[in-house]
MARNU-596396 format. One record per residue: residue number from 1; x, y, z of N, C-alpha, C, CB in turn. Coordinates in pm, whole numbers, plus 32768, in hexadecimal, padded with zeros to 4 digits. Glycine has a CB too. Layout:
n/neast/nnorth/nup/caeast/canorth/caup/ceast/cnorth/cup/cbeast/cbnorth/cbup
NUM/X/Y/Z/X/Y/Z/X/Y/Z/X/Y/Z .
...
***
This chain:
n/neast/nnorth/nup/caeast/canorth/caup/ceast/cnorth/cup/cbeast/cbnorth/cbup
1/C045/BC36/C094/C076/BBF4/C01F/C003/BBA0/BFE7/C0F3/BB9E/C03F .
2/BFFA/BB9C/BF67/BF91/BB51/BF23/BFD1/BAEF/BEC1/BF2E/BBB0/BED9 .
3/BFAE/BA6F/BECE/BFDE/BA07/BE73/BF65/B9C1/BE37/C03B/B9A0/BEBC .
4/BF70/B99B/BDB9/BEFC/B95E/BD77/BF29/B902/BD06/BE9E/B9CC/BD40 .
5/BEE0/B892/BCF8/BEF0/B83E/BC82/BE64/B814/BC55/BF4B/B7C0/BCA0 .
6/BE59/B7B3/BBFE/BDD7/B78D/BBC8/BD7A/B752/BC32/BDE9/B729/BB58 .
7/BDB2/B714/BC9B/BD61/B6D0/BCFF/BD50/B71B/BD82/BD9C/B64D/BD1B .
8/BDB6/B769/BDAB/BDB3/B7A8/BE2F/BDD4/B83C/BE29/BE14/B761/BE8B .
9/BDA2/B883/BE8E/BDC3/B90F/BEA3/BDEF/B91C/BF35/BD48/B96F/BE82 .
10/BE64/B957/BF4B/BE9C/B961/BFD2/BEBA/B9F4/BFF0/BF1C/B90A/BFE1 .
11/BE89/BA22/C064/BEA6/BAA8/C093/BEEF/BA9D/C118/BE23/BAFD/C0A1 .
12/BF62/BAE0/C122/BFB3/BADC/C19B/BFC1/BB69/C1D1/C03F/BA9E/C17F .
13/BF9E/BB79/C252/BFB2/BBF8/C298/C011/BBDA/C30C/BF29/BC36/C2CC .
14/C081/BC21/C311/C0E5/BC09/C379/C114/BC8D/C3B4/C15C/BBB9/C342 .
15/C139/BC87/C433/C16C/BCFE/C479/C1F1/BCD8/C4BB/C105/BD33/C4E3 .
16/C258/BD24/C49C/C2DA/BD0D/C4DB/C2D3/BD44/C568/C34F/BD51/C489 .
17/C2FE/BCF1/C5C7/C2F9/BD18/C654/C381/BD3D/C687/C2C0/BCA8/C6A7 .
18/C3AC/BCF8/C6EF/C429/BD15/C733/C4A1/BCF9/C6D8/C434/BCC3/C7B2 .
19/C4FD/BD59/C6D3/C576/BD4D/C682/C5EF/BD50/C6DF/C57F/BDC0/C617 .
20/C64A/BCF4/C6CB/C6C5/BCEE/C71A/C73B/BD05/C6BD/C6D2/BC66/C765 .
21/C77C/BD79/C6C9/C7F0/BD94/C674/C868/BD40/C6A0/C814/BE2A/C677 .
22/C86F/BD1F/C723/C8DE/BCCE/C755/C8D9/BC41/C718/C8D9/BCC5/C7EF .
23/C861/BC08/C710/C852/BB80/C6D9/C834/BB83/C644/C7E3/BB36/C722 .
24/C825/BBFA/C60B/C805/BC0A/C57E/C788/BBB9/C559/C87D/BBDE/C526 .
25/C71D/BBCE/C5A9/C6A2/BB82/C594/C628/BBDA/C5AA/C69C/BB0A/C5F3 .
26/C5B5/BBA9/C57C/C537/BBF0/C58D/C4C5/BB8B/C59E/C51B/BC4F/C514 .
27/C465/BBAF/C5F2/C3EE/BB5B/C603/C37E/BB90/C5AC/C3C3/BB57/C698 .
28/C31B/BB3C/C592/C2A9/BB66/C540/C22E/BB17/C568/C2C7/BB54/C4AA .
29/C1BA/BB55/C558/C139/BB13/C56D/C0E0/BB36/C4F8/C0F7/BB3D/C5F5 .
30/C07B/BAE5/C4E0/C024/BB05/C472/BFB7/BAA1/C45A/C072/BB15/C3F8 .
31/BF77/BAB2/C3E8/BF06/BA5F/C3C2/BF10/BA3F/C32D/BE80/BAA6/C3E2 .
32/BEF2/B9C1/C30C/BEF1/B996/C282/BE67/B95C/C263/BF62/B92D/C268 .
33/BE29/B98E/C1F8/BDA7/B95A/C1CD/BDB8/B915/C147/BD3E/B9CC/C1C2 .
34/BD88/B899/C141/BD93/B847/C0C8/BD07/B82B/C095/BDE1/B7C2/C0E3 .
35/BCED/B84F/C018/BC6B/B83A/BFDA/BC78/B7D5/BF69/BC31/B8BF/BFA5 .
36/BC27/B76B/BF6F/BC1E/B70B/BF02/BBB9/B746/BEA0/BBF3/B67A/BF35 .
37/BBE6/B76C/BE2B/BB90/B7AF/BDCA/BB1C/B757/BD9B/BBE1/B7DB/BD52 .
38/BB33/B6D5/BD8F/BACC/B67A/BD5B/BA5B/B667/BDC1/BB0A/B5F3/BD37 .
39/BA7E/B64D/BE3E/BA19/B62F/BEA5/B9F0/B6A9/BEF6/BA4D/B5C4/BF02 .
40/BA3D/B716/BEEB/BA28/B791/BF39/BA42/B77D/BFCF/B99B/B7C4/BF23 .
41/BA81/B70D/BFF2/BAA5/B6F4/C07E/BB1C/B74B/C0A4/BAC6/B65D/C095 .
42/BB14/B78A/C11A/BB7F/B7E2/C148/BBB5/B7B1/C1CE/BB4E/B874/C153 .
43/BC39/B7AF/C1DA/BC7C/B789/C256/BCD0/B7FE/C285/BCD3/B708/C243 .
44/BCCB/B81B/C307/BD1A/B886/C340/BD81/B849/C39F/BCC0/B8EF/C38B .
45/BDFF/B873/C390/BE6D/B83F/C3E3/BEB0/B8B6/C428/BED5/B7EE/C38D .
46/BEB2/B8B4/C4AD/BEFB/B918/C4FA/BF88/B8E2/C50B/BEB7/B936/C587 .
47/BFEF/B938/C4FB/C078/B907/C50B/C0CC/B967/C55B/C0B8/B8F0/C484 .
48/C137/B930/C594/C199/B97D/C5DF/C21F/B93F/C5C0/C17B/B97E/C67B .
49/C280/B990/C5A3/C303/B95C/C581/C36B/B9CA/C57C/C2FF/B913/C4FC .
50/C3D4/B9B1/C537/C43D/BA15/C52E/C4A6/B9EC/C4C9/C47B/BA2C/C5B4 .
51/C50B/BA40/C4C0/C578/BA22/C465/C5FB/BA50/C4A3/C562/BA66/C3DC .
52/C665/BA12/C47A/C6EA/BA37/C4A8/C74A/BA30/C433/C719/B9DA/C51C .
53/C7AD/BA87/C435/C810/BA87/C3C8/C891/BA4C/C3F9/C828/BB13/C392 .
***
C-alpha cells in the first residue's frame, strides 16, 4: 500500500499469517517505510499484529 501527502510518503508491505476461523481472526507481519520528502530522512518500522471480527 502506498500513501502520500505533501510532506510524507509511506509504503506498507504486509503479509497475512496464521488465520483462525474459530476465532474469526488473522495475524499479520510487515514493514512500513516513512519518507520525509523535505529532508529525505527515511524511517523503517517492522510490525506484527492482527485483527479480529
